[in-house]
C-alpha positions as a printed Julia matrix, in Angstrom:
129×3 Matrix{Float64}:
 53.44  198.43  26.32
 54.0   202.17  26.6
 53.63  201.93  30.38
 56.24  199.17  30.48
 58.57  201.22  28.29
 58.43  204.26  30.59
 58.37  202.51  33.98
 60.65  199.49  33.59
 64.05  198.71  32.13
 64.35  198.49  28.37
 65.17  194.8   28.44
 61.78  194.11  30.05
 60.12  196.14  27.31
 61.83  193.97  24.69
 60.68  190.82  26.5
 57.13  192.18  26.72
 57.03  192.95  23.0
 58.32  189.47  22.12
 55.79  187.9   24.5
 52.97  189.94  22.95
 54.03  188.71  19.52
 53.98  185.17  20.9
 50.47  185.65  22.3
 49.29  186.83  18.9
 51.07  183.87  17.36
 49.14  181.42  19.54
 45.98  182.88  18.02
 47.16  183.09  14.39
 49.55  180.16  13.93
 47.01  177.31  14.23
 45.58  178.59  10.93
 48.6   176.98   9.21
 46.73  173.68   9.43
 44.13  175.1    7.04
 46.83  176.27   4.62
 46.18  179.91   5.49
 48.53  182.46   3.95
 48.1   184.59   7.07
 49.35  181.77   9.28
 52.37  181.07   7.08
 53.17  184.77   6.79
 53.0   185.3   10.54
 55.12  182.21  11.17
 57.8   183.52   8.83
 57.66  187.04  10.29
 57.83  185.73  13.87
 60.78  183.46  13.06
 62.67  186.34  11.42
 61.9   188.71  14.33
 62.99  186.19  16.96
 66.22  185.47  15.12
 66.9   189.19  14.59
 66.17  189.89  18.26
 68.57  187.16  19.4
 71.31  188.49  17.1
 70.69  192.06  18.31
 70.8   190.94  21.94
 74.11  189.17  21.29
 75.54  192.31  19.65
 74.42  194.41  22.6
 75.86  191.9   25.05
 79.21  191.96  23.29
 79.28  195.79  23.34
 78.12  196.04  27.0
 74.67  197.38  26.12
 75.79  199.75  23.37
 74.71  199.6   19.74
 76.89  201.0   16.95
 74.89  203.64  15.02
 76.62  205.79  12.37
 80.03  205.13  13.85
 79.01  206.0   17.42
 78.06  203.68  20.24
 74.58  204.42  21.58
 73.61  202.98  24.97
 70.49  200.83  24.66
 70.71  198.61  27.75
 72.52  199.25  31.04
 75.8   197.46  31.7
 74.13  195.14  34.22
 71.37  193.97  31.85
 70.42  190.31  32.18
 70.76  188.98  28.64
 69.99  185.41  29.69
 66.36  186.39  30.31
 66.17  187.92  26.83
 67.46  184.72  25.24
 65.08  182.61  27.33
 62.2   184.86  26.26
 63.07  184.2   22.62
 63.14  180.46  23.34
 59.83  180.49  25.25
 58.08  182.41  22.46
 59.53  180.08  19.82
 58.46  177.0   21.8
 54.94  178.37  22.26
 54.72  179.18  18.55
 55.83  175.67  17.55
 53.39  174.16  20.05
 50.6   176.32  18.62
 51.28  174.95  15.13
 51.5   171.35  16.31
 48.79  171.3   18.98
 46.49  174.1   17.87
 45.47  177.14  19.89
 45.39  175.59  23.34
 44.53  177.91  26.21
 47.51  176.59  28.17
 49.84  178.2   25.62
 48.42  181.6   26.47
 48.96  180.77  30.13
 52.6   179.83  29.56
 53.38  183.13  27.86
 51.44  185.22  30.37
 53.07  183.37  33.28
 56.52  184.03  31.79
 55.65  187.7   31.36
 54.48  187.93  34.99
 57.67  186.24  36.19
 59.67  188.81  34.26
 57.54  191.63  35.66
 58.23  190.51  39.23
 61.94  190.11  38.51
 62.28  193.56  36.95
 60.15  195.18  39.68
 62.46  193.76  42.32
 65.46  195.05  40.34
 63.97  198.56  40.5
 64.07  198.52  44.3
């Protein structure tokens, strides 16, 4: 993730972090079926993080990539950031997490999240050119 942070745009780093949390969720969330406290705790934490991320992305979108901190606006994302991809990333991670609870830890769920991450990597690499 550090390599992504330093080489790519910040919005891709946010998408990569959310996707990594989703990949971990595919491993941990099927434990909910066995009434595991770890599974329930991770499900709650992931839901809160995805909701907080979506709200933060909306705030940044409204302020053209700037976040109000101590009365000043601090630039987090560039003006031309693609917020739609950030929202779709939240939705893909949420869908994979729900599918992991319902269907168990299917290998295809890992593939969906990794494929989405690779699609984003190609998109953001092309944007760098």
